[in-house]
N, C-alpha and C positions, 0 to 999 in steps of 0.2 A: 316321760313324765318327770316334772321337776318338783323337788321338795325344797322348802326354804325355811330358814330360821333367822329371826331378827333379834339381836340382843344389843343392849346399850352398855357402854363402859363410860368411864369418866368423860372423855372428850370425843368419843366415837360411837357410831352405829355400825355394828358388824352384821352383814348380810351373808349367811352361809347358803350356798346353792349346792344341791345334790341331785345327781341323776343326769338326765339328758335335756338340754335346753334347745328344742327344735322348732317350736312354733309360737306365734303370738298367743295362741290359746293357752299354752303352758304358763304364760306370763301374767295372765289376768289377775290372779289372786295376789301374787307378790307385788305387782304394779300398784294395786289398790292400797296395799300396806305402805309402800314407799311414798305414796301421795300424802300420807299422814305424818311423815317424819318431821321432827322438830330439829334434830341434830343432823346437819348435812356434811359432817366429816365421816365419810363412809369407807369401811373396809369390806371388800368383796372377798370372802373366804371361798376359794374354788377347789379346795383339796379333793372333794368328792364329786366334782362336776366332771362327768365322763365324756360328754359330747356337746358341742356348740356349733350352730350353723349361723348364717347371716342374721337371722332374727335374734339370736342370742347376742351376737356382737352389737347389733343395733341397740338392743336393750341396755347393754353395759355402757354404751356411749351416751344414751339418754340419761342414765343415772349420773354419769360424769358431768354432763352439761347442766343438769338440774342442780347438782351439788354446787357447782361453781357459780351459777346464777344466784344461789342462796348463800353465797359467801363461804362455802366449804370446799371440799375436794373429795375425790374418790381414788383409792388405791386398791391394788389387788394383792392377795396373799395366798401362799400355798398352791401355786399353779402347778398342776401335774405335767408330766413330760408330753403327753398328747396335746394339751392346750398350749404349752410353750411352743411347739412346732407350728400350730395354727396361728398363734399370735405373732410369730416371726414372719410367716408368710403374709399375713394381713397387716403387718406393721403396727399391731396393737401395742406391742412392747414399746413403741415410740410415743404412744398416746397416753398410756397409763404408767404410773410408777408401780413396779412389781417387787414385792418382798417375799423372802423365803418362808416367813412365819407370820401368823396373825399378830404375835407380840411385837415383832419388828415393825409391822404396818401400823399398829397402834402408837408406837413410839414416834412415827412420822409426824403425828399430830401433837405430840408433847414437846416438840422442839421450839 
């Protein structure tokens, strides 16, 4: 089961994902919230995301694509060691810019 929190900062929308991201059903609520976004400079805070499968990866790529179509970008922050291994295997680290902290990720948009 996935939990999510969406917060806005000066130039970014931070989406914090917690738990296990394993199915499209887990994503219905957060996907509906993302559809309402006005600020498409997105930081995905993954510190407390313990598991991701192909549905979760596809979800993250959809967010990236949608943000770029809307003139923004999506970056990741606080990726734990389990996800780092998965992102290396799936080459996600080549698709997304990944920062150690949310603060560093927010600074990406202030440059």
